[in-house]
VOKOLTI-39827 format. One record per residue (C-alpha): x, y, z; residue in one letter. Coordinates in steps of 0.1 Angstrom, whole numbers, plus 2048, in hexadecimal, padded with zeros to 3 digits. Example, Ala and Ser with C-alpha at 12.3 -4.5 7.8 and 13.67 -1.06 7.14 Angstrom:
<atoms>
87B7D384EA;8897F5847S;
</atoms>
This chain:
<atoms>
279E82480E;283EA5474I;26EEB4459A;282ECF448V;280EE3428F;2A0EF0419I;29AF093FDP;2ACF013DCR;2B2F253D2A;2B0F493DEF;2B5F6B3CET;2C6F853E4P;2C2FA13CBN;2B0FBC3DEG;28DFB73D1D;280FAB3F3N;277F883E6L;28BF693F0N;2A7F7F3FFE;2B3F66419I;2BAF4141BF;2B3F2B439Q;2A5F08440P;281F0844BI;270EED461G;254EEB479A;265ECF48DS;287EE0490L;291EEC4B2T;2B3EF94A9E;2CBEF648DY;2EBF0247DE;2F3F02459F;313F09445R;316F14421I;333F0740DF;340F143ECN;34BEFE3CFR;36EEFA3DEW;361EED3FFG;367F0D413Q;34EF1842DV;341F3A422I;325F3E43BF;319F2F45CT;2F5F36467G;2D9F2947EN;2B4F2E484E;2BBF5348DK;2D5F5A473K;2CBF5344EP;2E3F57431W;2DFF7741ET;2F6F6D402G;315F7D40FN;337F6D417V;33EF6843CN;327F84449D;339F9E434S;32BFB641BS;33CFA13FFV;320F903EBP;326F6B3E2A;326F653BDP;308F553ABE;30AF303ABG;303F0F3BDV;30EF0B3E1Y;30CEED3FAI;2F8EF141AC;300EDA437H;2E5EDA451L;2E9ECC475E;2C7ECD487A;2B5EC24A6K;291EB84A4G;276EB84BFL;284E974CBD;2A6EA84CFL;2B6E8E4B8E;2D0E9D4A0K;2CDE9A47BS;2E4EA445FK;2D9EAE43CV;2EDEB941DN;2DCECD401S;2E4EE53E5R;2D9F093E2V;2DBF1F3C4T;2E2F443C9L;2D3F593ADI;2DBF7E3ABR;
</atoms>
């Protein structure tokens, strides 16, 4: 079974604390996550090597403060795939 922690909030505001968002798990071997805005549009796609910095689609345009949906597809040590949905709050 996959043990994963998905942070509920992060603060990409330049103070070097909680600047990025990404799922964390000791039993994850690889994963991909997508961030959706309130209208269901994908605004970011990341993986274990590419965390979300709070910008829209890898641009320099910051996403507005608010609640976003994170859809995670992950493989565990047993190579079984799991899907998890969660919310993340972006605070500036």
